[in-house]
PyMOL Python script that loads the backbone (N, CA, C, O; Angstrom):
from pymol import cmd

cmd.read_pdbstr("""\
ATOM      1  N   SER A   1      11.169  -0.153  12.481  1.00  0.00           N
ATOM      2  CA  SER A   1      10.741   0.983  11.822  1.00  0.00           C
ATOM      3  C   SER A   1      10.550   1.146  10.443  1.00  0.00           C
ATOM      4  O   SER A   1      11.051   0.413   9.590  1.00  0.00           O
ATOM      5  N   LEU A   2       9.735   2.225  10.200  1.00  0.00           N
ATOM      6  CA  LEU A   2       9.010   2.434   8.652  1.00  0.00           C
ATOM      7  C   LEU A   2       9.963   3.689   8.252  1.00  0.00           C
ATOM      8  O   LEU A   2      10.143   4.660   8.986  1.00  0.00           O
ATOM      9  N   PRO A   3      10.500   3.525   7.069  1.00  0.00           N
ATOM     10  CA  PRO A   3      10.873   4.798   6.378  1.00  0.00           C
ATOM     11  C   PRO A   3       9.732   5.682   5.908  1.00  0.00           C
ATOM     12  O   PRO A   3       8.628   5.280   5.539  1.00  0.00           O
ATOM     13  N   ARG A   4      10.181   7.048   5.975  1.00  0.00           N
ATOM     14  CA  ARG A   4       9.335   8.216   5.635  1.00  0.00           C
ATOM     15  C   ARG A   4       8.848   8.185   4.252  1.00  0.00           C
ATOM     16  O   ARG A   4       7.641   8.307   4.044  1.00  0.00           O
ATOM     17  N   THR A   5       9.855   8.000   3.083  1.00  0.00           N
ATOM     18  CA  THR A   5       9.320   8.113   1.880  1.00  0.00           C
ATOM     19  C   THR A   5       8.559   6.952   1.316  1.00  0.00           C
ATOM     20  O   THR A   5       8.926   5.836   1.683  1.00  0.00           O
ATOM     21  N   SER A   6       7.438   7.055   0.382  1.00  0.00           N
ATOM     22  CA  SER A   6       6.787   6.056  -0.598  1.00  0.00           C
ATOM     23  C   SER A   6       8.129   5.108  -1.075  1.00  0.00           C
ATOM     24  O   SER A   6       8.209   3.927  -0.734  1.00  0.00           O
ATOM     25  N   GLY A   7       9.127   5.752  -1.871  1.00  0.00           N
ATOM     26  CA  GLY A   7      10.204   5.046  -2.598  1.00  0.00           C
ATOM     27  C   GLY A   7      10.808   4.043  -1.490  1.00  0.00           C
ATOM     28  O   GLY A   7      11.088   2.890  -1.815  1.00  0.00           O
ATOM     29  N   ALA A   8      10.975   4.443  -0.359  1.00  0.00           N
ATOM     30  CA  ALA A   8      11.736   3.722   0.852  1.00  0.00           C
ATOM     31  C   ALA A   8      10.767   2.803   1.331  1.00  0.00           C
ATOM     32  O   ALA A   8      11.037   1.607   1.437  1.00  0.00           O
ATOM     33  N   GLN A   9       9.844   3.193   1.580  1.00  0.00           N
ATOM     34  CA  GLN A   9       8.634   2.218   1.926  1.00  0.00           C
ATOM     35  C   GLN A   9       8.665   1.184   0.969  1.00  0.00           C
ATOM     36  O   GLN A   9       8.486   0.117   1.556  1.00  0.00           O
ATOM     37  N   ALA A  10       8.830   1.005  -0.391  1.00  0.00           N
ATOM     38  CA  ALA A  10       8.407   0.115  -1.258  1.00  0.00           C
ATOM     39  C   ALA A  10       9.694  -0.713  -1.029  1.00  0.00           C
ATOM     40  O   ALA A  10       9.551  -1.754  -1.670  1.00  0.00           O
ATOM     41  N   GLY A  11      10.720  -0.707  -0.485  1.00  0.00           N
ATOM     42  CA  GLY A  11      11.774  -1.474  -0.350  1.00  0.00           C
ATOM     43  C   GLY A  11      11.821  -1.933   1.334  1.00  0.00           C
ATOM     44  O   GLY A  11      12.799  -2.508   1.811  1.00  0.00           O
ATOM     45  N   ALA A  12      10.869  -1.656   1.955  1.00  0.00           N
ATOM     46  CA  ALA A  12      11.016  -1.832   3.296  1.00  0.00           C
ATOM     47  C   ALA A  12      10.372  -3.503   3.528  1.00  0.00           C
ATOM     48  O   ALA A  12       9.500  -3.917   2.765  1.00  0.00           O
ATOM     49  N   GLY A  13      10.833  -4.240   4.490  1.00  0.00           N
ATOM     50  CA  GLY A  13      10.131  -5.632   4.744  1.00  0.00           C
ATOM     51  C   GLY A  13      10.527  -6.227   3.735  1.00  0.00           C
ATOM     52  O   GLY A  13      11.356  -5.781   2.943  1.00  0.00           O
ATOM     53  N   ARG A  14       9.879  -7.471   3.655  1.00  0.00           N
ATOM     54  CA  ARG A  14       9.770  -8.301   2.474  1.00  0.00           C
ATOM     55  C   ARG A  14       8.617  -8.259   1.614  1.00  0.00           C
ATOM     56  O   ARG A  14       7.487  -7.899   1.946  1.00  0.00           O
ATOM     57  N   GLY A  15       9.016  -8.680   0.417  1.00  0.00           N
ATOM     58  CA  GLY A  15       8.032  -8.740  -0.804  1.00  0.00           C
ATOM     59  C   GLY A  15       7.308  -9.499  -0.961  1.00  0.00           C
ATOM     60  O   GLY A  15       7.878 -10.590  -0.949  1.00  0.00           O
ATOM     61  N   ILE A  16       5.933  -9.619  -1.171  1.00  0.00           N
ATOM     62  CA  ILE A  16       5.057 -10.876  -1.207  1.00  0.00           C
ATOM     63  C   ILE A  16       4.349 -10.560  -2.616  1.00  0.00           C
ATOM     64  O   ILE A  16       4.536  -9.587  -3.347  1.00  0.00           O
ATOM     65  N   SER A  17       3.577 -11.537  -2.775  1.00  0.00           N
ATOM     66  CA  SER A  17       2.755 -11.115  -4.239  1.00  0.00           C
ATOM     67  C   SER A  17       1.247 -10.861  -3.571  1.00  0.00           C
ATOM     68  O   SER A  17       0.885 -11.239  -2.456  1.00  0.00           O
ATOM     69  N   TYR A  18       0.698 -10.339  -4.264  1.00  0.00           N
ATOM     70  CA  TYR A  18      -0.722  -9.717  -4.241  1.00  0.00           C
ATOM     71  C   TYR A  18      -1.812 -10.400  -3.460  1.00  0.00           C
ATOM     72  O   TYR A  18      -2.598  -9.970  -2.616  1.00  0.00           O
ATOM     73  N   ALA A  19      -1.603 -11.755  -4.060  1.00  0.00           N
ATOM     74  CA  ALA A  19      -2.665 -12.858  -3.676  1.00  0.00           C
ATOM     75  C   ALA A  19      -2.290 -13.142  -2.328  1.00  0.00           C
ATOM     76  O   ALA A  19      -3.195 -13.595  -1.627  1.00  0.00           O
ATOM     77  N   GLU A  20      -0.950 -12.951  -1.694  1.00  0.00           N
ATOM     78  CA  GLU A  20      -0.518 -13.138  -0.332  1.00  0.00           C
ATOM     79  C   GLU A  20      -0.888 -12.093   0.476  1.00  0.00           C
ATOM     80  O   GLU A  20      -0.597 -12.350   1.644  1.00  0.00           O
ATOM     81  N   ALA A  21      -1.469 -10.895   0.325  1.00  0.00           N
ATOM     82  CA  ALA A  21      -1.636  -9.801   1.080  1.00  0.00           C
ATOM     83  C   ALA A  21      -2.839 -10.199   2.176  1.00  0.00           C
ATOM     84  O   ALA A  21      -3.818 -10.921   1.985  1.00  0.00           O
ATOM     85  N   GLN A  22      -2.439  -9.492   3.378  1.00  0.00           N
ATOM     86  CA  GLN A  22      -3.098  -9.713   4.177  1.00  0.00           C
ATOM     87  C   GLN A  22      -3.142  -8.262   5.085  1.00  0.00           C
ATOM     88  O   GLN A  22      -2.161  -7.558   5.322  1.00  0.00           O
ATOM     89  N   PRO A  23      -4.508  -8.015   5.514  1.00  0.00           N
ATOM     90  CA  PRO A  23      -4.560  -6.769   6.349  1.00  0.00           C
ATOM     91  C   PRO A  23      -3.255  -6.079   7.012  1.00  0.00           C
ATOM     92  O   PRO A  23      -2.525  -6.734   7.756  1.00  0.00           O
ATOM     93  N   GLY A  24      -3.028  -4.877   6.738  1.00  0.00           N
ATOM     94  CA  GLY A  24      -1.855  -4.246   7.324  1.00  0.00           C
ATOM     95  C   GLY A  24      -0.623  -4.308   6.416  1.00  0.00           C
ATOM     96  O   GLY A  24       0.235  -3.517   6.806  1.00  0.00           O
ATOM     97  N   ASP A  25      -0.292  -4.950   5.404  1.00  0.00           N
ATOM     98  CA  ASP A  25       0.190  -5.022   4.367  1.00  0.00           C
ATOM     99  C   ASP A  25       0.388  -3.742   3.705  1.00  0.00           C
ATOM    100  O   ASP A  25      -0.625  -3.083   3.469  1.00  0.00           O
ATOM    101  N   LEU A  26       1.648  -3.230   3.330  1.00  0.00           N
ATOM    102  CA  LEU A  26       1.590  -2.205   2.210  1.00  0.00           C
ATOM    103  C   LEU A  26       1.419  -2.641   1.004  1.00  0.00           C
ATOM    104  O   LEU A  26       1.935  -3.715   0.694  1.00  0.00           O
ATOM    105  N   ILE A  27       0.577  -1.823  -0.041  1.00  0.00           N
ATOM    106  CA  ILE A  27       0.509  -1.786  -1.226  1.00  0.00           C
ATOM    107  C   ILE A  27       0.970  -0.618  -1.694  1.00  0.00           C
ATOM    108  O   ILE A  27       0.462   0.465  -1.403  1.00  0.00           O
ATOM    109  N   CYS A  28       2.195  -0.804  -2.626  1.00  0.00           N
ATOM    110  CA  CYS A  28       3.010   0.361  -3.148  1.00  0.00           C
ATOM    111  C   CYS A  28       2.749   0.417  -4.500  1.00  0.00           C
ATOM    112  O   CYS A  28       2.828  -0.610  -5.174  1.00  0.00           O
ATOM    113  N   TYR A  29       2.410   1.614  -5.050  1.00  0.00           N
ATOM    114  CA  TYR A  29       2.225   1.967  -6.413  1.00  0.00           C
ATOM    115  C   TYR A  29       3.319   3.151  -6.844  1.00  0.00           C
ATOM    116  O   TYR A  29       3.861   3.604  -5.836  1.00  0.00           O
ATOM    117  N   PRO A  30       3.794   3.784  -8.109  1.00  0.00           N
ATOM    118  CA  PRO A  30       4.804   4.535  -8.271  1.00  0.00           C
ATOM    119  C   PRO A  30       4.160   5.702  -7.475  1.00  0.00           C
ATOM    120  O   PRO A  30       2.973   6.026  -7.512  1.00  0.00           O
ATOM    121  N   GLY A  31       5.087   6.240  -6.797  1.00  0.00           N
ATOM    122  CA  GLY A  31       5.060   7.466  -5.755  1.00  0.00           C
ATOM    123  C   GLY A  31       3.941   7.471  -4.889  1.00  0.00           C
ATOM    124  O   GLY A  31       3.400   8.543  -4.616  1.00  0.00           O
ATOM    125  N   HIS A  32       3.479   6.271  -4.368  1.00  0.00           N
ATOM    126  CA  HIS A  32       2.260   6.006  -3.436  1.00  0.00           C
ATOM    127  C   HIS A  32       2.381   4.895  -2.458  1.00  0.00           C
ATOM    128  O   HIS A  32       3.009   3.856  -2.663  1.00  0.00           O
ATOM    129  N   VAL A  33       1.871   5.132  -1.614  1.00  0.00           N
ATOM    130  CA  VAL A  33       1.912   3.613  -0.768  1.00  0.00           C
ATOM    131  C   VAL A  33       0.270   3.725   0.113  1.00  0.00           C
ATOM    132  O   VAL A  33      -0.235   4.792   0.462  1.00  0.00           O
ATOM    133  N   ALA A  34      -0.184   2.706   0.278  1.00  0.00           N
ATOM    134  CA  ALA A  34      -1.557   2.547   0.803  1.00  0.00           C
ATOM    135  C   ALA A  34      -1.358   1.016   1.686  1.00  0.00           C
ATOM    136  O   ALA A  34      -0.523   0.139   1.465  1.00  0.00           O
ATOM    137  N   ILE A  35      -2.536   1.054   2.843  1.00  0.00           N
ATOM    138  CA  ILE A  35      -2.400   0.151   3.705  1.00  0.00           C
ATOM    139  C   ILE A  35      -3.555  -1.062   3.191  1.00  0.00           C
ATOM    140  O   ILE A  35      -4.728  -0.711   3.063  1.00  0.00           O
ATOM    141  N   TYR A  36      -3.266  -2.098   2.985  1.00  0.00           N
ATOM    142  CA  TYR A  36      -4.367  -3.093   2.802  1.00  0.00           C
ATOM    143  C   TYR A  36      -5.098  -3.589   3.707  1.00  0.00           C
ATOM    144  O   TYR A  36      -4.547  -4.138   4.661  1.00  0.00           O
ATOM    145  N   VAL A  37      -6.462  -3.520   3.636  1.00  0.00           N
ATOM    146  CA  VAL A  37      -7.360  -3.900   4.743  1.00  0.00           C
ATOM    147  C   VAL A  37      -7.983  -5.382   4.719  1.00  0.00           C
ATOM    148  O   VAL A  37      -8.422  -6.059   5.649  1.00  0.00           O
ATOM    149  N   GLY A  38      -7.892  -5.618   3.562  1.00  0.00           N
ATOM    150  CA  GLY A  38      -8.567  -7.104   2.952  1.00  0.00           C
ATOM    151  C   GLY A  38      -9.687  -6.834   2.382  1.00  0.00           C
ATOM    152  O   GLY A  38     -10.276  -5.755   2.452  1.00  0.00           O
ATOM    153  N   GLY A  39     -10.086  -7.943   1.703  1.00  0.00           N
ATOM    154  CA  GLY A  39     -11.061  -8.134   0.491  1.00  0.00           C
ATOM    155  C   GLY A  39     -10.690  -7.338  -0.568  1.00  0.00           C
ATOM    156  O   GLY A  39     -11.642  -6.750  -1.082  1.00  0.00           O
ATOM    157  N   GLY A  40      -9.698  -7.147  -1.020  1.00  0.00           N
ATOM    158  CA  GLY A  40      -9.129  -6.493  -2.096  1.00  0.00           C
ATOM    159  C   GLY A  40      -9.349  -4.906  -2.027  1.00  0.00           C
ATOM    160  O   GLY A  40      -9.585  -4.302  -3.073  1.00  0.00           O
ATOM    161  N   ARG A  41      -9.276  -4.241  -0.829  1.00  0.00           N
ATOM    162  CA  ARG A  41      -9.567  -3.011  -0.523  1.00  0.00           C
ATOM    163  C   ARG A  41      -8.444  -2.293   0.278  1.00  0.00           C
ATOM    164  O   ARG A  41      -7.803  -3.048   1.010  1.00  0.00           O
ATOM    165  N   ILE A  42      -8.097  -1.052   0.285  1.00  0.00           N
ATOM    166  CA  ILE A  42      -6.920  -0.377   0.762  1.00  0.00           C
ATOM    167  C   ILE A  42      -7.671   0.849   1.438  1.00  0.00           C
ATOM    168  O   ILE A  42      -8.824   1.187   1.172  1.00  0.00           O
ATOM    169  N   ILE A  43      -6.955   1.364   2.217  1.00  0.00           N
ATOM    170  CA  ILE A  43      -6.801   2.899   2.822  1.00  0.00           C
ATOM    171  C   ILE A  43      -5.912   3.884   2.721  1.00  0.00           C
ATOM    172  O   ILE A  43      -4.866   3.593   3.301  1.00  0.00           O
ATOM    173  N   HIS A  44      -5.906   4.919   2.226  1.00  0.00           N
ATOM    174  CA  HIS A  44      -4.744   5.872   1.800  1.00  0.00           C
ATOM    175  C   HIS A  44      -5.305   7.125   1.943  1.00  0.00           C
ATOM    176  O   HIS A  44      -6.449   7.440   2.269  1.00  0.00           O
ATOM    177  N   ALA A  45      -4.077   7.986   1.575  1.00  0.00           N
ATOM    178  CA  ALA A  45      -4.266   9.497   1.938  1.00  0.00           C
ATOM    179  C   ALA A  45      -4.359   9.783   0.328  1.00  0.00           C
ATOM    180  O   ALA A  45      -3.486   9.338  -0.417  1.00  0.00           O
ATOM    181  N   SER A  46      -5.321  10.451  -0.107  1.00  0.00           N
ATOM    182  CA  SER A  46      -5.582  10.762  -1.541  1.00  0.00           C
ATOM    183  C   SER A  46      -5.119  12.155  -1.652  1.00  0.00           C
ATOM    184  O   SER A  46      -3.920  12.375  -1.826  1.00  0.00           O
ATOM    185  N   THR A  47      -5.895  13.026  -1.572  1.00  0.00           N
ATOM    186  CA  THR A  47      -5.522  14.200  -2.070  1.00  0.00           C
ATOM    187  C   THR A  47      -6.090  15.284  -0.835  1.00  0.00           C
ATOM    188  O   THR A  47      -6.934  14.978   0.007  1.00  0.00           O
ATOM    189  N   PRO A  48      -5.413  16.612  -0.953  1.00  0.00           N
ATOM    190  CA  PRO A  48      -6.018  17.500   0.298  1.00  0.00           C
ATOM    191  C   PRO A  48      -7.326  17.620   0.201  1.00  0.00           C
ATOM    192  O   PRO A  48      -7.945  17.806   1.249  1.00  0.00           O
ATOM    193  N   SER A  49      -8.124  17.538  -1.178  1.00  0.00           N
ATOM    194  CA  SER A  49      -9.494  17.450  -1.248  1.00  0.00           C
ATOM    195  C   SER A  49     -10.134  16.591  -0.618  1.00  0.00           C
ATOM    196  O   SER A  49     -10.894  16.900   0.301  1.00  0.00           O
ATOM    197  N   THR A  50      -9.941  15.415  -0.993  1.00  0.00           N
ATOM    198  CA  THR A  50     -10.536  14.096  -1.005  1.00  0.00           C
ATOM    199  C   THR A  50     -10.077  13.500   0.444  1.00  0.00           C
ATOM    200  O   THR A  50     -10.852  12.790   1.085  1.00  0.00           O
ATOM    201  N   GLY A  51      -8.718  13.843   0.945  1.00  0.00           N
ATOM    202  CA  GLY A  51      -8.398  13.158   2.429  1.00  0.00           C
ATOM    203  C   GLY A  51      -8.396  11.674   2.274  1.00  0.00           C
ATOM    204  O   GLY A  51      -8.355  11.026   1.229  1.00  0.00           O
ATOM    205  N   ILE A  52      -8.448  11.261   3.491  1.00  0.00           N
ATOM    206  CA  ILE A  52      -8.228   9.667   3.547  1.00  0.00           C
ATOM    207  C   ILE A  52      -9.444   9.005   2.540  1.00  0.00           C
ATOM    208  O   ILE A  52     -10.559   9.497   2.367  1.00  0.00           O
ATOM    209  N   CYS A  53      -8.903   7.732   1.916  1.00  0.00           N
ATOM    210  CA  CYS A  53     -10.045   7.457   1.151  1.00  0.00           C
ATOM    211  C   CYS A  53      -9.897   5.562   1.241  1.00  0.00           C
ATOM    212  O   CYS A  53      -8.908   4.881   1.517  1.00  0.00           O
ATOM    213  N   TYR A  54     -11.016   5.228   0.958  1.00  0.00           N
ATOM    214  CA  TYR A  54     -11.230   3.685   1.024  1.00  0.00           C
ATOM    215  C   TYR A  54     -11.476   3.417  -0.165  1.00  0.00           C
ATOM    216  O   TYR A  54     -12.352   4.117  -0.672  1.00  0.00           O
ATOM    217  N   GLY A  55     -10.827   2.338  -1.057  1.00  0.00           N
ATOM    218  CA  GLY A  55     -11.026   1.873  -2.192  1.00  0.00           C
ATOM    219  C   GLY A  55     -10.611   0.453  -2.576  1.00  0.00           C
ATOM    220  O   GLY A  55     -10.370  -0.426  -1.748  1.00  0.00           O
ATOM    221  N   SER A  56     -10.549   0.306  -3.896  1.00  0.00           N
ATOM    222  CA  SER A  56     -10.050  -0.999  -4.237  1.00  0.00           C
ATOM    223  C   SER A  56      -8.547  -0.858  -4.578  1.00  0.00           C
ATOM    224  O   SER A  56      -8.101   0.051  -5.278  1.00  0.00           O
ATOM    225  N   ALA A  57      -7.807  -1.845  -4.019  1.00  0.00           N
ATOM    226  CA  ALA A  57      -6.273  -1.975  -4.060  1.00  0.00           C
ATOM    227  C   ALA A  57      -5.824  -1.806  -5.483  1.00  0.00           C
ATOM    228  O   ALA A  57      -4.713  -1.358  -5.769  1.00  0.00           O
ATOM    229  N   THR A  58      -6.740  -2.187  -6.385  1.00  0.00           N
ATOM    230  CA  THR A  58      -6.353  -2.261  -8.185  1.00  0.00           C
ATOM    231  C   THR A  58      -6.601  -1.321  -8.763  1.00  0.00           C
ATOM    232  O   THR A  58      -6.649  -1.380  -9.991  1.00  0.00           O
ATOM    233  N   TYR A  59      -6.892   0.100  -7.962  1.00  0.00           N
ATOM    234  CA  TYR A  59      -7.386   1.193  -8.737  1.00  0.00           C
ATOM    235  C   TYR A  59      -6.117   2.041  -9.841  1.00  0.00           C
ATOM    236  O   TYR A  59      -6.196   2.855 -10.761  1.00  0.00           O
ATOM    237  N   ARG A  60      -5.040   1.354  -9.172  1.00  0.00           N
ATOM    238  CA  ARG A  60      -3.972   1.950 -10.012  1.00  0.00           C
ATOM    239  C   ARG A  60      -3.032   0.494 -10.034  1.00  0.00           C
ATOM    240  O   ARG A  60      -3.288  -0.495  -9.348  1.00  0.00           O
ATOM    241  N   THR A  61      -1.779   0.638 -11.085  1.00  0.00           N
ATOM    242  CA  THR A  61      -0.959  -0.603 -11.152  1.00  0.00           C
ATOM    243  C   THR A  61      -0.189  -0.682  -9.939  1.00  0.00           C
ATOM    244  O   THR A  61       0.473   0.243  -9.466  1.00  0.00           O
ATOM    245  N   ILE A  62      -0.304  -1.757  -9.498  1.00  0.00           N
ATOM    246  CA  ILE A  62       0.459  -1.970  -8.310  1.00  0.00           C
ATOM    247  C   ILE A  62       2.194  -2.393  -8.463  1.00  0.00           C
ATOM    248  O   ILE A  62       2.664  -3.206  -9.258  1.00  0.00           O
ATOM    249  N   SER A  63       2.774  -1.753  -7.672  1.00  0.00           N
ATOM    250  CA  SER A  63       4.357  -2.194  -7.945  1.00  0.00           C
ATOM    251  C   SER A  63       4.825  -3.098  -7.118  1.00  0.00           C
ATOM    252  O   SER A  63       5.357  -4.070  -7.653  1.00  0.00           O
ATOM    253  N   THR A  64       4.783  -3.066  -5.887  1.00  0.00           N
ATOM    254  CA  THR A  64       4.814  -4.182  -5.020  1.00  0.00           C
ATOM    255  C   THR A  64       4.055  -4.302  -3.890  1.00  0.00           C
ATOM    256  O   THR A  64       3.319  -3.355  -3.616  1.00  0.00           O
ATOM    257  N   VAL A  65       4.074  -5.375  -3.088  1.00  0.00           N
ATOM    258  CA  VAL A  65       3.368  -5.511  -1.888  1.00  0.00           C
ATOM    259  C   VAL A  65       4.482  -5.807  -0.766  1.00  0.00           C
ATOM    260  O   VAL A  65       5.489  -6.475  -0.999  1.00  0.00           O
ATOM    261  N   ARG A  66       4.202  -5.268   0.390  1.00  0.00           N
ATOM    262  CA  ARG A  66       5.438  -5.233   1.230  1.00  0.00           C
ATOM    263  C   ARG A  66       4.900  -5.614   2.925  1.00  0.00           C
ATOM    264  O   ARG A  66       4.157  -4.888   3.585  1.00  0.00           O
ATOM    265  N   ARG A  67       5.380  -6.679   3.298  1.00  0.00           N
ATOM    266  CA  ARG A  67       5.291  -7.188   4.652  1.00  0.00           C
ATOM    267  C   ARG A  67       6.078  -6.703   5.694  1.00  0.00           C
ATOM    268  O   ARG A  67       6.946  -7.529   5.972  1.00  0.00           O
ATOM    269  N   VAL A  68       6.139  -5.516   6.510  1.00  0.00           N
ATOM    270  CA  VAL A  68       6.975  -4.997   7.331  1.00  0.00           C
ATOM    271  C   VAL A  68       6.163  -5.550   8.672  1.00  0.00           C
ATOM    272  O   VAL A  68       4.980  -5.299   8.901  1.00  0.00           O
ATOM    273  N   LEU A  69       7.015  -6.336   9.493  1.00  0.00           N
ATOM    274  CA  LEU A  69       7.017  -7.160  10.896  1.00  0.00           C
ATOM    275  C   LEU A  69       7.846  -5.902  11.942  1.00  0.00           C
ATOM    276  O   LEU A  69       8.056  -6.131  13.133  1.00  0.00           O
TER     277      LEU A  69
END
""", "prot")
cmd.dss("prot")
cmd.show_as("cartoon", "prot")
cmd.util.cbc("prot")
cmd.orient("prot")
C-alpha cells in the first residue's frame, strides 16, 4: 500500500538513483510526488488551474526516487 502524504511516500519502497528510474517509479520533490513515465518525463497533479501535467522530471530538484512494489 502507498501512504497518502508526499512526505510519507518519499519514504515508501526502496530508494534508487534517478539513473535507475523506470516507468511507475515515484519521483519525489520537496512537498510533491510525480510518477516517472520514462524518457526523463513525469506525470503529476500540478495546480487546480493547470490540472494533470506531463513534463520533464528535472523541472525541480529531485529529493529521492522510490520504487514501490
